[in-house]
C-alpha positions in Angstrom: 4.6 -14.9 4.2 7.4 -14.0 1.7 6.9 -10.5 0.3 6.7 -9.8 -3.4 5.8 -6.1 -2.9 8.0 -3.9 -5.0 10.3 -1.3 -3.4 10.5 2.1 -5.0 13.4 1.1 -7.2 11.5 -1.9 -8.5 8.5 0.1 -9.6 8.2 0.6 -13.4 10.0 3.7 -14.6 7.8 3.8 -17.7 4.5 5.5 -17.7 1.5 3.1 -17.7 -2.2 3.3 -18.6 -4.7 2.5 -15.9 -5.3 -1.1 -17.1 -1.5 -1.7 -16.9 -1.4 -0.2 -13.4 -4.2 -2.5 -12.3 -2.6 -5.5 -13.9 0.6 -4.8 -11.9 -1.1 -3.9 -8.5 -4.0 -6.3 -8.3 -2.2 -9.6 -8.6 0.1 -8.6 -5.8 -2.8 -7.4 -3.7 -4.6 -10.7 -4.2 -1.6 -12.5 -2.6 -2.3 -10.6 0.6 -6.1 -10.9 0.4 -6.4 -7.2 -0.3 -9.5 -6.2 -2.4 -8.5 -5.2 -6.0 -8.5 -1.7 -7.2 -10.6 -0.6 -10.1 -10.4 2.2 -12.7 -13.3 3.9 -10.9 -11.4 3.8 -7.6 -8.3 5.3 -9.2 -10.4 8.1 -10.8 -12.1 8.8 -7.4 -8.7 9.0 -5.7 -7.6 11.6 -8.3 -10.8 13.6 -7.8 -10.3 13.5 -4.0 -6.8 14.7 -4.3 -5.4 11.5 -2.8 -3.2 11.0 -5.8 -2.0 13.5 -8.4 -3.8 13.4 -11.8 -2.1 11.3 -14.5 -0.4 13.0 -17.4 -2.1 12.2 -20.7 -3.9 9.3 -19.0 -0.5 7.8 -18.1 0.5 6.9 -14.5 4.0 7.3 -13.2 6.0 5.5 -10.5 4.6 7.9 -7.9 1.0 7.0 -8.7 1.8 3.3 -8.4 3.5 3.9 -5.0 0.4 5.8 -3.8 -1.9 3.1 -5.0 -0.1 0.3 -3.3 -0.2 2.1 0.0 -3.9 3.1 -0.5 -4.8 -0.5 -1.5 -3.5 -1.8 1.8 -4.8 0.9 4.0 -8.3 1.2 2.5 -9.1 -2.1 4.0 -9.1 -0.7 7.5 -9.0 3.1 7.4 -11.1 6.0 6.2 -9.9 7.7 3.0 -9.5 11.0 4.8 -7.2 9.4 7.4 -5.2 7.7 4.6 -4.8 11.0 2.9 -3.5 12.7 6.0 -1.1 9.9 6.8 0.3 9.9 3.3 0.7 13.7 3.3 2.3 13.7 6.7 4.8 10.9 5.8 5.7 12.2 2.4 6.2 15.7 3.8 8.4 14.3 6.6 10.4 11.8 4.6 9.9 12.4 0.9 7.9 10.2 -1.4 10.5 7.5 -2.1 11.6 7.2 1.5 8.1 7.2 2.9 7.0 4.5 0.4 10.0 2.3 1.2 9.6 2.8 4.9 5.9 1.9 4.7 6.7 -1.2 2.7 9.5 -2.2 5.1 7.2 -1.8 8.1 4.3 -3.6 6.4 6.4 -6.5 5.3 7.9 -6.9 8.7 4.5 -6.8 10.3 3.1 -9.3 7.8 6.0 -11.7 8.4 6.0 -11.5 12.2 3.8 -8.8 13.7 4.5 -9.9 17.3 8.2 -9.2 16.7 7.9 -5.9 15.0 8.7 -2.6 16.8 9.0 1.0 15.8 12.7 0.8 15.3 12.2 -1.1 12.0 12.2 2.1 10.0 11.8 5.8 9.9 8.0 5.6 9.8 5.9 7.6 12.2 4.1 5.9 15.1 0.7 6.4 13.4 1.8 4.7 10.2 3.6 2.1 12.2 0.4 1.2 14.0 -1.6 1.3 10.8 0.7 -1.2 9.2 0.4 -3.4 12.3 -3.4 -3.3 12.1 -3.5 -4.2 8.5 -0.9 -7.0 9.0 -2.9 -8.5 11.8 -6.1 -8.3 9.8 -4.4 -10.0 6.7 -2.9 -12.7 8.9 -6.3 -13.4 10.5 -7.9 -13.6 7.1 -5.2 -16.0 5.8 -5.5 -18.2 8.9 -9.3 -18.4 8.6 -9.3 -19.2 4.9 -6.6 -21.9 5.3 -8.5 -23.5 8.2 -11.8 -23.4 6.3 -10.2 -25.2 3.4 -8.6 -28.0 5.5 
């Protein structure tokens, strides 16, 4: 599965409204059979303190990074656990580095989960195993849907 998920440097530098954020994130999520985000979900993530509030209803690069990570992890993990994982990793590595490490590990797991090991990136063991879990789930969904359609 060739990845099209954007690295930190590829995320928009301009501030976006919620509709624009969703039009950026959801098509990429669909490629991986990840359920789309909604405005209501984003608002709830702000209320829960999972992502910072937008400035004048505009979302920045950091919001988009958080939302990509949440979109993938919400498929298999409780929001409280996702929040703790994000806080832990961003505190340990910084936001940009944590986001890129998560993506690198997730992409490696999606491409070949059986060959991935913890030396792929700086990510912590808990986030490493979370990406492995999500990757295996996505690969199974892809395999099932491709075999049902054949």
